[in-house]
Phi, psi and omega in degrees: 000133173276118177297336192272005173245078183212166175228150176229124181225148166224151181215130179269134175245137176283049174213160190289159189294325176304310185290326173292314182308313186298320183296330181271351183234352177254114190299328177291337170270321179302332180287000180256351184203347197286054174198166172306146181304326187277000172255164174244137179281121181275320186191158180205129174224140175203130184249091195274090183200152175293126176102337176298160181242154168228161175210142172216131177250136177226160186222156179252003182100345177247308188238145169247136173251128190238129178237150171212171185187176173232143180285136174250334174211134181224118172244099193306125181078354186231331189199130165239135172226126179213153176285157188216125178212126174289142175268080180208163177310131168070014180292148179252154169280130167232178186241130179234134176239134182233120186238137184244128185225134179291130185207121171055040182081356184227209182224127173265120180255124180243122178244144170233137173240117182224169180097015180292152180300328190199163186292330181300321180290321175295320177299316181297318174303319182310315170305311174305311184292315175301320172294329173297315173308316178301323182292315176298317179300313171304302176300308184296321176297328184270346181299140178287128178079028187296330184276354181293000000 
C-alpha cells in the first residue's frame, strides 16, 4: 500500500467513547448511520474481531454500492483497523484505521484511510468519509441519552 495516497480526518462527537465505539462495532447500531448522508444504507453486517469481516451496502436510489473488509486489529474502545474494498471491477484493497479518544466530554474520532491507487481516489473518499462522519454526528445527537 502506498502511504502517499491516503486521507486523514478527525471529528469530535458529543458522546462518550464507549457509545461511539459501539456505533462502529455493533451491526444493529451501524445499520442506523454507517454511510454518507446522501445515500441510504441497505444493509450492514459486522463480526468485529481480528479476522472477522464486515460488509455494508448503500444506495443512491439508482445504484447500490457495497464495501467489505476484514478486521485486522480491534482494541476495545480505542482502535479499529480493517481492510476496505468496494465490490466492483478493478477494486483495490485499502486500509482504514479508526482511533477513539476521550476529549472535552465527548469523543475525538480520528480516521486514516490509506493504500489508494492514486490521489484522486483518496480525494473522492474524503468526501464520503466526511459525509459518513456527519451521519454519525447526526445519529449520536438524536440517540436517546447520547450525552450520557
